[in-house]
N, C-alpha and C positions, 0 to 999 in steps of 0.2 A: 237795104234792109232797114226797116223802120226801128225806132227805139223800142217800141212794144215788142216786136219780133225778136229783137236782140236780147231783151230781158227774158222772154219765154225760152229762147235757145240756151241762155246761160243757166236758167233755173233747171231746164231739162237735163243739161250736162252735169250739173252738180248732183242731181238726184241719181243719175246713171252711175256717176263715180261712187256715191255712197253705197248703192246696191252692189257694185262690183267689189268694193272693199269688204262689204258684209259677207258676200259669198266667198271671197278669198279667205276671210277669217274662218268661216265655217269649214272650208276645205282643209285648212292647214293646222287647225287645232281642234282637240276634242277632250272633254273632261267628263268623267263620271264618278260620282261619289256614292259610296256604300256606307251605311250606318250600322255598326255592330256594337255589342257590349265590350268596351275596351277597359281593362283594369286602369284605374287612375286617369282615365281619359288620355292615355298615351297611345299614339298612333304613328303610322309612317305613311307619308304621301310621296308618290313616285311620279316624276316627270320624265317621260321618254322623249328624247330628242332625235327624231328620224330626219332623214334628208327631205322628205316630203311634208313633214309637219310635226306637230307636238301633241302628245297625249298625256293627260294627267289622271292617275288612278290612285285609289286608296285600298290597297290589298290588306286584309286584316292579318294575313300571315306573312312575315318577313323573316327569313333565316339566312344568316351568313353561313355558308358551308365551307369556307376556308377562313383560317384564323387571321384576324386583322393585324396582329403584331408580327407573326412569323413572316409576312410578306412573301409567302410561297404560293403564288396563284391567287387569283381573285374571282371567287364564285359566290353566287347567292341564289336563293329560291323565293318565289312568291306564290301565293295561293289565294284564290278568291272566286266568288260566284262568276260564272261565265256571263258576260254582259256585252255592251256595245264597245268594242275595242278594235275599230277598223284598222288602224296602223299596226297595233301589236299583233293582231291576228294575221295581217298580211305578212309580217316578219316571221311568224310561225309557218305559214304556208310556203314562203320562199325558202326557208330553211329546209323544209321537206323536199322541195323541188330540186334544190341544189345539193342535197346531202352527199351524192356520189362525188361531187366536185370538191367538197370540203372535208370529207371523212378522214383523209390521211394528213390533215394539217396543212392542206394547200392554201396558198395565198389568193386563190381565185376569189374575186370580189364581185358582188352583185349589189343592187340598189339597197336592199334591206339587210345586208349582212351586218354592218357595223352601225352602232348608235350609241349615244350617251344616256345615262340614267342618273338623275339627281334624286336622292332620297332625303326628304325632310323629316326628321324625328321631331314629333310635336307633343307638347303637354298642354292640355286645355286650349288646343288650337293655336298655340304659340310655338314657333320653331325654336328648338334649343340646340340642335346640332344638324348638320347637313353632310351627307356622304356623297362624294362625286365619283361615280363610276364612269369610266371612259373607254371607248373602243370595245363596247360589249357586243356579244353575239349570242344566239340561242344555242344552248348546250343540249337541252333536252326538254320535252314537254309532253303532257297528256291531258286529255279531258276525262275526268273520272267522277263517279258518283261516290260520295262519302255517306256511310250509314253506320249504324251501331253494330253491324255484323251479326245481328240476331233479330228475333221477332219484334223487338221494341220499336224499330223504325216504322214498322207497318201498323202497330197497334196503339202506340202511345201518342197522345196529343202534345207531349212535351219535346218530342224529337221528330225525326222524319228523314228526308233525303236531301243532300246538297250536291248539285252538279257544279264542279269547280274546274278551273284551269290551274294546273300545277306546272310551273315554268321555272327552269334552271338557266341561269345566265353565266357566261364566262367573259371576263373583262380583261382589258389590257392593263389597267391600273385603278387605284383608288386613293382618294385624298379625303381627309376629314377636316371639318371646320366647325368650331363651336361658336354659337352666336354671342356677340359681345353686348348686345342690347337686351338680352333676356334678363328679366328681374326676378325669375323664380329662384328661391334659395331655400327650398324645403328639405332640410336634412334630418328632420324628426317627424315621423309619421304620426306621433301623438296617439290619438284614439282611432286613427284610420284603420288599423288592423288589430285583430285580437290575437295575442300570443298566449299559448298555454301557460298557465300559472304566471302570466305577465313577465316572462323572461324574454329580454330583447337583446339584440346585438348592435353595439355602436362601435364604429372604427374611426379613430382620429388619425388622419394622415398629415404628417409634417413634411411639407415640401419646401424647397428653397424659397419659393415665391409666396408661401403662406400656409395656412392650416385649414383643412376641411374635415368636419366631423359629420359622418353620414351613418344613418341607420339602414342596415340591409336586412331584408326579410330572409335571405338565404346565406348561410355561412357554412363552410366545410374546411376542416384541417386535412390537407392532402398528405402531408408528411411532417415528421418532427418528433414524435414521442415514441415510435416503435423501436424495439430493440434491434440492433444491428451491429455486425462486426465492422462495418464501414461507416464513414461519416454520412449523416443524414442532412440533406438540405431542407430547412423548414419552408413549407409552402402552404398556401391556403387559397380558397376561392370564395367569391361572393356572388350573389345574384340579387337583383332588385329591378323594379320597374324603371324604365328609362327616365331620367331626370337631369337637371342642370347641375353638372359637377365640373366646372371649367378647369380646375387644377388637376383633377384626376384624368380628365380627358386629354389635357396637355401631356401628362405622363404617358398615356396610352399612344398619342401621336408620336412622341419622341421615341418610344420603344419601337415603333414601326420603322421610323426613319433609319435607326442604326441597326436594325435587324439584319443579320447575315453579312454585314459590312465590316471591313477592317478599320474604318475611320469613324470618328465621332465616339461618343460615350453615352451610355444609358444613364439617365438620371435616377439616383437612388433616394430613398426617403424612409421615414419611420412610420410604423403602423401599430398603434395601440388598440387592441381589441378588448372591449369590455362587455361582459355579460351581466346585465342589470335587472333588478326587480324593483321597480319604483326608484327610490333615491339610493338604494343599497346596491353596491357592486358586489356580485357573488364571486367573480373570477375575472382575471385579466391576463392577457398574453401580449407581451411586448415583442413584436417582430422588428428586427433591426436591419438597416441597409437593404431595403426591399426594392425590387424592380417588377414592373408589369411583364409577365411572361406569356400572357395569352388574353385575348379579348374578342368576343363575338356579340352580336345582337341576335337574339332568338325570340321566337313567339311560342309561348306555352299554349297548347291547344289540344283538344281531344276529339279526333275524327269530326263528325258532323255537328257536335253539340254547340260549338260557338256560332255556326251559321244558322242553326234553327232557333237560337235564342235560349236553349236549355242551359247553356253556360255562356262563356265568353272567350276573350283572348287577353293574353298578357304579354306585352312587348317588353322584354327585359334585357338588361346588360348581364353578361356572364364574364367575369374577369378573374384571371389567375395571377398569383403573385409568388415569386421565389425570393427568399430572404437569406441573408448571411448568418443571422443569429436569431435565437428565440430565448426570451427570459420570462418564465411564468411568474406572475405576481399573486401570492396567496395572501391577500390583504386582510383576511379575517382570522388568520392563524394565531397571531399574537393576542387577539381579543379573548381567546379561550382561557387565557391565564389570568384574566381580570386584573391586570396590572402587576401581578407577582412575577419575580424573576423566573425564567424558564428553569434554571438550574435548581430552584427551590421547590418546584412543583413536581411531584412523583406521578400523579395520575390525573388526567383531565377527561371529561366526558362530553359527548355531543350526540344529540338525537334529533333526527329529521324524519318524521313520519308524515304520511299524507292519506287521510281517511277519505278524501274526495275522489280518488282514483276509481274509475268504473270497472272494478274487477268482478268477473263472473263468479257467482257463488260466494262473493265477498272473500275469495281466497287470495291472500296478500303475500308478497315476498318480502321478508324482513331480514336484512343482512347485518350481522353484528361483527364489527371489525375490532380485534384486539391487537393494539400496537404496544410497543415498548413503553410509550408514554401516555397511553390513554385508550379509551374505548369509545366507539361511535356506532350508533344504531341507525341505519338508513333504510328507507323503503324504495324499492325499484319495481316498476310494473313489468319489466322484461328481465327474465333470467334464462340463460341458455347454458346447459351443461356441455362440456366437450365430450369426445368419444370415451365414455367411461371404461369400456371394455378393452381399450387399447393398452399397449404395454408402456406407453409414454407417460410423462407426468400428467396428473389430472389438471384440467383446465376448466374455466367457466367464464361467463360474460354477464355483466350487469349493465343495464341501459335504462335511462329515464331523463326527465327534464333537468337541465342544468340547475343545480342546487347549491346550498351553502354547506360544503363538505371540506372544511379546512384540513382535518386530519388526514383524509383520504388524498386530497390534492397534494399534501406534503409528500406522500410516498410517490405519487406520480412525478413530482418535480425532482425528488431525489434520484429517481431512476433515470431521468433525462441527463443528469450530470454524469451518469455512467454509461451513456448510450453506446459508446464505442466498444464496450465490453459486453457481450451477450451471455446470458446464463447467470447463475448464482456466483457471487464472489464475496469476499470478506467485507466489502463495503456496503453490501445490500442489507437493509434492515428488514428482515422477514416478519410476517405477521400472520395471524390466524383469522379465519372467517367462518362464521356459523350462519348458514342460510336456512331460515325457517319458513315453511309454507303454512300460513295460519289463517283460519276463518273463525276466530273465537277460541280455538284450541289448536295445538300444533298437529297438523295432519302428516307432515313429512318434514324431515330436516336433513341437512348435509353439513358435515364438518370438514373443513379444509385446513390443512396445517402447513406452516412454513411457505407462505405465499408471497408473491411479488407481482407488481403491475408490469405486464410485458407490452401493452399498448394502450393508448388513450386517444379518444377521438371526440370531437364536437362537430355536429352537423345538424342542419335544418331538415325536418321531415315535412315534405310538401307533396301535394297531389296535383302535379301539372298546373293547369290554369285555375283549378277549383279553389286552391288556397287563396289566390288573388281575388277571384270573384266573390267568394264566401268570406274573404278577409280573415282567414284563420291559419295560423302557423304554429309550429312547435320546434323548439330548439333543444335537441337532445345531446347528452354526453354518454359515452359508452366506455367501459373499463374492461380490459382483458386481463385475466389472472392466470398464472401458472403456479402450482403448488407441488409440494413434495409428499403430502399425505392426504388421504381422503377416507371418510367413513360415513356411510349412509345410515340413517335412523328410521325405523318403522315403529313409532310409538304404539299404535293400536295392535300390531302383532305382538308386541312385548307384553301388553296388558292381557291379552288373551292367554298367554302361556306362562306368565310369571306373576303369581299371586303375591299380594302384599307389596307389590312394587308399582308405583304409579307409571313409571316409564323408565326404560333403560337407556334413554337418549343420553349421550355424553356431549360434553362441550369440547371445542377444539383445544381448550386449555389442558384438558385431560390427556391430550395426545403427546404431550412433551415427555411423559414417562413411558418409554416403549414397553416396559415390563407389564404395563396394565392394558395393553392393546388387546382387543377382543378379536376372535376369528373374523376374517373378512376385511380387516384393515391392513393396508400394505403401504410400503414405500418403494416405489420403482427403483 
């Protein structure tokens, strides 16, 4: 063989090898990328490791259907537009073919039954945490069309129909790993989101290894302030777009490791919750000796709207905490005395009204609280009466954006100290409440006497993914009251039939002398 022929043969062999490697790569790996509107550019990328090859997908919907911390089963769901997924669809088809052999939990194995799935949680295309699912199998699946369930999908250009794969997986185990090279440290959303009346939630976690202060868009008190004969475990939940929180993620991983086991111990930490408006702290809750009791990753979505572009998706952390203790901090209570000693001040006043609330017909709810040491007048957009005609004590509820209510918070906190004793007792400082419905003049009013706070809650009012896409949230607090006396007032009726009298409405202060009570007023 001549040198020229040898060179040609070698060149041809190299080209053949490159073509073979290229074809092999095409056969054994496949990637498809979908682009949707994701809140804060947080997304999940899935790497499916089959025996025959690898597929990479970006499903906009990822939901943990079993709790990460409980370590009791490992399942998750994905949802996305049906596309080119040869290996994944092969696994779906094989699961159907062999369903009779595996339906009773049989160990029967076929080529596509088991595979591993790596889920990279990303923020701005940077991996912040990876979930390693291993020995996974298809638990259930369906191809389905998502629509608005009404005429809008047919007629509106802003929506339509989305044909998607909905797949549920069951895996043999799960490990989590937080990226050590991530440089994201965004704990303050700043102007990213709009909060009603600019009231935001910040939580400072004090771990053994350091401190993380995080702003969460979602917060909820699960237990802590309700009246009960039994001891109440303080607990709360948070929600926020997936982000880089290495210390918090370590606490979650540790909680999973010791879950259900008799060995090891769960790391406890402190959590100071602050509700703030600008530089001013309105209310603080100091949760002590806390542990992570639950954690999942979920995608907030609404049927077809995220796929059609009318809305989007929000990949969020949902984390639950149980704590050993709770100490409310009423930081603004002492300021009401203007530096004077509390024992020398007989009466203090506090007023918090809000003319900007969008009330229909400008009908506003004004609640005047008369306490033993002062009076506070507050406005709430939401007022709910209890079952007035029942034979039990009258009840009502007030709800609105977290505000600066130090006198009212004082009664909430005092009741917490008596939590193990339900009902009225000699230590309860009862108060009166006058609820007036006003639109320039009093239309209706209700007088409640000898009341106490029986429950208190703080929670975020959110609308699935819309709050994240539109960047609008509201943090509300609600107060439940139970009273011993109740009297309704009908000012316009009184004017009609009682001449020379502007109104026969009475104040709850008049209810203290039972000899003056009018017909219709009662004490159960």
